[in-house]
Structure formats: structure tokens, C-alpha cells
C-alpha positions as CSV (number, residue, x, y, z in Angstrom):
1,X,156.8,82.1,78.0
2,X,157.7,78.4,78.4
3,X,161.3,78.0,77.2
4,X,160.0,75.3,74.9
5,X,158.6,78.0,72.7
6,X,161.3,80.6,73.1
7,X,163.4,81.5,70.0
8,X,167.2,81.3,70.1
9,X,167.2,85.0,69.2
10,X,164.6,87.6,70.0
11,X,163.9,90.6,67.7
12,X,165.7,92.9,70.3
13,X,168.9,91.0,69.9
14,X,171.6,92.7,67.8
15,X,172.1,89.7,65.5
16,X,168.4,89.1,64.7
17,X,168.0,88.9,60.9
18,X,166.3,92.1,59.6
19,X,164.2,90.2,57.0
20,X,162.4,88.1,59.7
21,X,159.3,89.2,61.5
22,X,157.8,87.3,64.5
23,X,154.0,86.9,65.0
24,X,151.6,86.4,67.9
25,X,152.2,82.6,67.5
26,X,155.5,81.5,69.0
27,X,157.8,80.1,66.2
28,X,155.6,81.3,63.3
29,X,157.8,83.6,61.3
30,X,157.3,85.9,58.3
31,X,160.4,86.1,56.0
32,X,160.8,89.1,53.7
33,X,163.6,89.8,51.2
34,X,164.0,92.6,48.8
35,X,162.9,92.2,45.2
36,X,165.3,93.4,42.5
37,X,163.5,94.6,39.4
38,X,164.5,95.9,36.0
39,X,163.2,96.0,32.5
40,X,163.7,92.3,32.1
41,X,161.6,91.3,35.2
42,X,162.7,90.6,38.8
43,X,164.9,88.5,41.0
44,X,163.7,87.5,44.5
45,X,165.3,85.2,47.1
46,X,162.5,83.1,48.6
47,X,164.5,82.0,51.6
48,X,167.9,81.3,53.0
49,X,167.6,78.6,55.6
50,X,170.5,79.9,57.6
51,X,168.5,83.0,58.5
52,X,165.6,80.9,59.9
53,X,168.0,78.5,61.6
54,X,169.8,81.4,63.4
55,X,166.5,82.6,64.9
56,X,165.2,79.1,65.7
57,X,168.5,77.8,67.0
58,X,168.3,74.5,65.1
59,X,168.9,73.0,61.7
60,X,166.0,72.8,59.2
61,X,166.2,69.5,57.2
62,X,164.0,69.9,54.1
63,X,163.2,66.5,52.5
64,X,160.5,67.4,50.0
65,X,159.4,70.3,47.8
66,X,155.8,70.6,46.6
67,X,153.8,72.7,44.2
68,X,150.0,73.1,44.5
69,X,147.7,75.1,42.3
70,X,144.4,76.5,43.6
71,X,141.7,78.3,41.6
72,X,140.2,81.7,42.5
73,X,137.8,81.4,45.4
74,X,139.3,78.1,46.8
75,X,139.6,77.7,50.5
76,X,141.7,74.9,52.0
77,X,142.1,74.2,55.7
78,X,142.6,74.0,58.6
79,X,145.1,71.2,58.3
80,X,148.0,70.2,60.6
81,X,150.7,68.0,59.1
82,X,153.6,66.3,61.0
83,X,156.3,68.6,59.6
84,X,157.7,72.1,59.6
85,X,156.7,74.0,56.5
86,X,158.1,76.9,54.5
87,X,155.5,78.5,52.1
88,X,155.8,80.9,49.2
89,X,153.2,81.8,46.6
90,X,154.9,82.4,43.3
91,X,151.8,83.6,41.4
92,X,148.4,84.9,42.4
93,X,147.1,86.2,45.7
94,X,146.5,84.2,48.8
95,X,145.3,84.9,52.3
96,X,146.8,82.4,54.7
97,X,145.4,81.9,58.2
98,X,147.6,79.9,60.6
99,X,146.2,78.6,63.9
100,X,148.2,77.3,66.8
101,X,147.0,73.7,67.5
102,X,149.7,72.9,70.1
103,X,147.7,72.1,73.2
104,X,150.5,73.3,75.6
105,X,151.2,76.5,73.7
106,X,150.6,79.9,75.3
107,X,149.0,80.9,72.0
108,X,146.7,77.9,71.6
109,X,143.9,78.6,69.3
110,X,145.4,81.9,68.1
111,X,144.7,82.7,64.4
112,X,147.2,84.8,62.4
113,X,146.4,86.1,59.0
114,X,149.3,86.6,56.5
115,X,149.1,87.7,52.9
116,X,151.1,85.8,50.3
117,X,151.6,86.3,46.6
118,X,152.7,88.7,43.9
119,X,152.0,91.9,46.0
120,X,153.7,90.9,49.2
121,X,156.2,88.2,48.2
122,X,156.2,87.0,51.8
123,X,157.6,83.6,52.8
124,X,156.4,82.0,56.0
125,X,157.8,79.4,58.2
126,X,155.4,77.1,60.2
127,X,156.7,75.1,63.1
128,X,155.1,71.8,64.0
129,X,151.6,71.9,65.3
130,X,150.2,74.6,63.1
131,X,146.7,74.5,61.6
132,X,147.3,75.7,58.0
133,X,144.8,77.2,55.6
134,X,144.7,79.2,52.4
135,X,142.1,81.3,50.5
136,X,142.7,82.4,47.0
137,X,141.6,86.1,46.9
138,X,142.7,87.2,43.5
139,X,141.3,86.6,40.0
140,X,143.9,84.1,38.9
141,X,145.1,80.7,40.0
142,X,147.5,80.7,42.9
143,X,150.8,78.8,42.5
144,X,151.6,77.6,46.1
145,X,155.1,76.3,46.7
146,X,156.2,74.7,50.0
147,X,159.1,72.9,51.5
148,X,158.6,70.3,54.2
149,X,160.8,68.5,56.8
150,X,159.2,65.0,56.7
151,X,157.8,62.7,54.1
152,X,154.1,62.2,53.6
153,X,152.9,58.9,55.1
154,X,149.2,59.2,54.6
155,X,148.3,59.0,58.3
156,X,145.4,60.9,59.8
157,X,146.3,64.4,61.0
158,X,144.4,67.0,63.1
159,X,142.1,69.3,61.1
160,X,139.4,71.8,62.1
161,X,136.4,73.3,60.3
162,X,137.4,76.3,58.2
163,X,134.2,78.3,59.2
164,X,134.5,77.8,62.9
165,X,133.3,81.1,64.3
166,X,135.8,80.9,67.2
167,X,138.5,81.2,64.6
168,X,137.0,83.4,61.8
169,X,136.1,86.1,64.3
170,X,139.8,86.5,65.0
171,X,140.7,87.4,61.4
172,X,137.5,89.0,60.1
173,X,136.2,86.1,58.1
174,X,137.0,84.7,54.7
175,X,137.0,87.4,51.9
176,X,135.3,85.4,49.2
177,X,131.6,84.5,48.7
178,X,130.6,81.0,47.7
179,X,134.1,79.5,48.1
180,X,135.2,76.3,46.5
181,X,135.8,73.8,49.4
182,X,136.3,70.1,49.5
183,X,133.7,67.8,51.1
184,X,136.4,66.7,53.6
185,X,137.1,70.3,54.6
186,X,133.4,70.9,55.1
187,X,133.2,67.8,57.5
188,X,135.9,68.7,60.0
189,X,135.0,69.4,63.7
190,X,135.3,72.8,65.3
191,X,138.3,73.7,67.5
192,X,136.2,73.1,70.6
193,X,135.0,69.7,69.4
194,X,138.5,68.7,68.4
195,X,140.5,69.9,71.5
196,X,137.8,70.6,74.1
197,X,138.7,67.6,76.2
198,X,142.4,68.5,76.3
199,X,142.5,72.2,76.7
200,X,140.9,74.7,79.1
201,X,139.5,77.2,76.5
202,X,138.8,79.8,79.3
203,X,142.5,80.5,79.6
204,X,142.7,82.1,76.2
205,X,141.0,85.4,75.8
206,X,140.9,85.3,71.9
207,X,138.7,82.1,72.2
208,X,136.2,83.7,74.6
209,X,135.8,87.3,73.6
């Protein structure tokens, strides 16, 4: 792998934090901490930045914290914003699908599905260049919390059609019928339309199977 996408620690290293899992996309990390429950409720640490920083080999400078609510059946995506992102769903159930939009990445176009919410209590870290999506799979609103490393400036950012077959075949499709989707998300180009002039798609088996 190009050293540009190599982690400072690999899972085989003795000091690799046990609560972190790597994925098929370089730099996309799943962060899991134990939940402590009793008759009053529970306590759960969403993230300790030092764990991620140890694996990434750099500081994470969070500048903004956001909270979004999505209704059952909502799908949002795929959007790529100019910042790193740490995501946690505090209530409800969400299927997140992350796609590598980095045109020089060895995992370009790779789609990874990660479950978030009450059942999993996963946190995920997204490096720059990810196409991010979410689908609310449960019967209640999803409370979607995220930290970002840059301020929103309102500039156009890369986005891809959420029903692009080249992507949906990788994760088995969206698990809701008649989803609630914005007109903007319905209008985005496919991955091939967006990046076909910059990337040789034949190099990536998951885009050609």
C-alpha cells in the first residue's frame, strides 16, 4: 500500500488500541468501547481522541459538533465534505455506507457498510475523501451526532447517486422500501459519471464484478 494511506500503527502492533477496528478502506476506522449498564441506565464513552490519534499518527483538531435527526426510512448520501468526521448515533438504528472517493486510493470506489445506533453503539472515524451516507433502518427517529475538523463554508463538494448499482451491489442494497430522499440526492451523478475521466475503473475488481 502507498505509504500515504498507511496507518502509524497496524492491528498486529502490540500497542494497537483494542477498541479500534480497521476496514477495507484505508483510514476508515470503527471505534468500540464497552457500555456500563445498571438499574439506572448506562454509561458509554463515545470516543477518546488519543486512541484514534495513536493509530493515525497525527492530531485530530475538532472545530465543530453537529446533531442531525432523520426519520425512519430516510436515506442521505453519498456526500463527501472537506473534513475528517467522527460519527455516533445516540438513538435509533442507522446503516451507514462509506465509499472511498479518493482517486489515488488503492480502495477507490470500495463501499463499506457499518451499523450504528442503540444496538451496536459503534463510533466511526472518516478520513478526508469519504463519500458518506446513512439509512435509518429502525422504527424511530435517528439522532446522528458528529464531530468535524473544519468549518462549513457552503462550497460545492463531491457527491454520488445513492442508488448507483456499482455501489449498491457491494453492500446488498438499501434495506428500506420507498425511502425518503431529497431531490438533490436523487439528482447526483453515478460514480462513473463523476470520476470516470480521472480513474481507470478496470483496476478495481469491486467495480467490475
